[in-house]
Each structure stands twice: as structure tokens, then as C-alpha cells.
C-alpha positions as CSV (number, residue, x, y, z in Angstrom):
1,F,0.0,0.0,0.0
2,R,3.0,2.3,0.2
3,D,2.4,3.2,-3.4
4,F,-0.9,4.8,-2.4
5,V,-0.5,5.8,1.3
6,T,2.2,8.0,2.7
7,D,2.3,7.6,6.5
8,G,1.2,10.8,8.2
9,V,0.3,12.5,4.9
10,N,-2.8,10.8,3.5
11,G,-3.1,7.8,5.8
12,R,-1.4,5.7,8.4
13,V,1.0,2.8,7.9
14,F,2.0,0.2,10.4
15,D,4.1,-3.0,10.4
16,H,1.5,-5.7,9.6
17,E,3.9,-8.6,9.9
18,G,4.7,-10.6,13.0
19,P,2.9,-11.6,16.1
20,E,2.2,-8.1,17.3
21,A,0.6,-6.8,14.1
22,A,-2.9,-6.6,15.6
23,A,-1.6,-4.6,18.6
24,R,0.2,-2.2,16.2
25,L,-2.9,-1.7,14.2
26,A,-5.0,-1.1,17.3
27,A,-2.4,1.5,18.5
28,V,-2.5,3.3,15.1
29,L,-6.3,3.3,15.0
30,E,-6.6,4.5,18.6
31,T,-4.2,7.4,18.0
32,T,-5.9,8.4,14.8
33,L,-9.3,8.3,16.4
34,R,-8.1,10.4,19.3
35,E,-6.4,13.1,17.2
36,T,-9.3,14.8,15.5
37,D,-7.3,17.4,13.7
38,T,-4.9,14.8,12.4
39,R,-7.7,12.5,11.3
40,R,-9.4,15.4,9.4
41,R,-6.2,16.4,7.7
42,L,-5.4,12.7,6.7
43,A,-9.0,12.3,5.4
44,A,-8.8,15.5,3.3
45,A,-5.4,14.4,1.8
46,A,-6.7,10.9,1.2
47,R,-9.7,12.3,-0.8
48,A,-7.3,14.5,-2.8
49,S,-4.8,11.7,-3.5
50,V,-7.4,9.2,-4.5
51,Q,-8.1,11.2,-7.7
52,R,-4.5,10.3,-8.9
53,F,-5.6,6.6,-8.8
54,D,-8.8,6.8,-10.8
55,Y,-8.8,3.6,-12.9
56,A,-8.5,5.4,-16.3
57,R,-5.9,7.9,-15.1
58,Y,-3.9,5.2,-13.3
59,A,-4.0,2.9,-16.4
60,D,-2.7,5.8,-18.5
61,M,0.2,6.4,-16.1
62,L,1.1,2.7,-16.2
63,L,1.1,2.7,-20.0
64,E,3.3,5.7,-20.0
65,D,5.7,4.0,-17.6
66,F,5.7,0.8,-19.7
67,A,6.4,2.8,-22.8
68,T,9.5,4.3,-21.3
69,L,10.7,0.8,-20.4
70,A,10.0,-0.9,-23.7
71,P,9.2,1.7,-26.4
72,L,6.7,0.4,-28.9
73,T,7.7,0.1,-32.5
74,Q,5.3,1.0,-35.2
75,S,4.9,-1.5,-38.0
């Protein structure tokens, strides 16, 4: 998800691996729920960043990236 979420900017990220993953998630959620201003700022940034990942726009971005990696030849 780090392609889509920048911790503290448009969401929260936590280490989801290992035996303490549930506790880390709970801590992040608890902090986010308590910090109203932070939660509102994250939500606003998430709404703005989601526009970058509209299916059609994201597909165009991927095609542009692919084109730079393997330029298409015209026949």
C-alpha cells in the first residue's frame, strides 16, 4: 500500500507482519481516532490523492511507464 499511502500525509501505515501486528494496528487506530485534527487532515489528503488513482488515469500512467521501459515500435 505504500504506493498509495504516505504515512502521516494521506493515511497511516503500520508494520503488519509478526505476532504483534494486531496490537500495532490497534495503536495506530486508537491514536488516529483520538487526534481529531490529524484525522481530518489525513482524510482530506486521502480524498485528494485518490483522484490520482482513478482507474482510467492510473492505467494511462502505467502505460506511460511501460512505454519508457519498452518503447513500442510501429509496423
